[in-house]
N, C-alpha and C positions, 0 to 999 in steps of 0.2 A: 518515068523520071520518080513519082514517090518513093515506090525504092532502093532508088540510091538517095535521096535524105534521109531514109530512116535509118540506111545504111551507116549512114557517113554520124551517125551521135555513136557518142564515146562517155564512157565512163573512166576521167583521168584517176589515177589514184593518189595514196600520201604526197604533196609540193608543197614548198615552200615560198610565200608569196610576199613580194614586197611591195606595200599599202603606201610608202611614199615616207610616213613617219616610221615605221617602225615590222620588222618581218616577222609575220604570221605563220606556223603552219597550220594546213588547211587537212583536210578529212579526205575531201572533193573536191572539182571545180566546177561553177554552174558554168559551160561552155558556150560558146554562140558560134550559130557556123552556117554559113554560108555554100553550099554544094558549088553552084555558077563558080564562084568566083574563085575557090578552092580557099578558102577562108575557116581559119578555124583558131579562134582565141579564147584563154580565160576570164572570165567576166568578176571582175570585184566590186564589194558595196564601195561607196564612198561618193566622194564629189571631183571637183577642181585640180585638186592636190593628187589624186591615183590618178587623174587623169592625164595629167602634166609629169607623172611617175613613170609613163608609157602602157597604161594598162588602158584596158574597155572596162569603162567602168559603169554599173546597175549606177544610174543617180539619181540617192534616196530623194530628195528631192522634188524630182522630177517623175516618180516613180508610186506606183499603188497594186495593192493585191492582183488589179487584173493589168494595166500597165504596167511596161517593163520597158524606161526610155536608157539605151545604152549609150554610150560617145566615147568617144574614142579620138587621137591628132592622126591625121591625114599622111602629112610632109615631116611633121618633127616629133621631136619624144619619144621618140620607136615607133612616129607613123604605122600603130598600130590598124589604122584604117587603109590603109594607103591604096589598096584594090577596091574599096564601096564605091566610088564615084560611077563606076559603072553597074552597079547592081541596078535591075529594072524591074518593073510593075512583070507579076509572074512567075517573080525568082522566087525559089524557097528559104526560108529564115528557122534555123533550128535551135531554141534555149529551153534546157531543163527538161528537153526530150520530149519536148509537142512541137510538130510542126507548122509555123506560119507562112502566111503566103503576101508577096509584098502587093497591098493594093493602091497606094500613093506615095508621091511624091513631091517635094518642094522645095525649092529654096527661099531663103527668109531670112530676114536680116537679123540679127541677134539679137537687138534693141528693140525690135520689135513679133514678139515670138505670138501675137493672141493667132496669128493664123493657123496654126497647129496646138494650141491652149484646149481644143476641142478631144483632143486625142489623150490631153492624160486624162480629160473626166469621163473618156467613155466605159462604159457596161462591157465593151467587146473584150474579148483577151485579147490582147494584143503588144509586140517590141516592136518600138520605135528606134529605129537607127540614128545617131547623128555625129555630123563629122564636119571639120572646116572647111570652108573655099573662100575665094577670096573676097579681100575687101571685109568686110561686115558681116559677110554675108554665113549661113551653114548648110549645109548639105541635110535635107531633113526626110527619110523615109519611113513609111509607117505598114504595119505588117498585121493581116491576123489570124488568128487562130485556125487553120484546117479541119473544118468542122466534119465528124466520118458521117457518112448517110449509111443507113441500113442498105444489107445487098440486095440488089431482087435474085426472091426466089423464083426460077426457073418452073413455072406449072405447065401441066398438059391441057389442051383445048378442054372445053364440056363435049362430050361424045354428040354427035350430028344427029338428032331425032329419027327416026324411020326405019 
């Protein structure tokens, strides 16, 4: 499964991106991929204007060097995160060539974000995915970087005395 997630990483060439208020040509795309959902989207920096223009956005004011907060609409404005409510804990997320594993899910009142505020201040490298839900709620998932472990090296048992 990990091999499949790593194989899903793609470098996207020169592309034109409409950021809502202007069109920019970018050399490469920061892609977010969720292999279990067949989801692959370019990510642009910005805020609500870019989300409403139909993009998956790395939300500037919620992100940090360690935490990438990605948001997109589920049912309108291009429905870039239409399949996201099917995301499950344990699923892999790939962003900027790093593999993350979904560890948490919350249904949060958009006006009471205190439940997920600690995720923004976390020193753990993570990707937070957010999309709309019914009423004043939003779906929010947290995925943390998959930390590679040192491979086990097989060694022969010590000789038996005697």
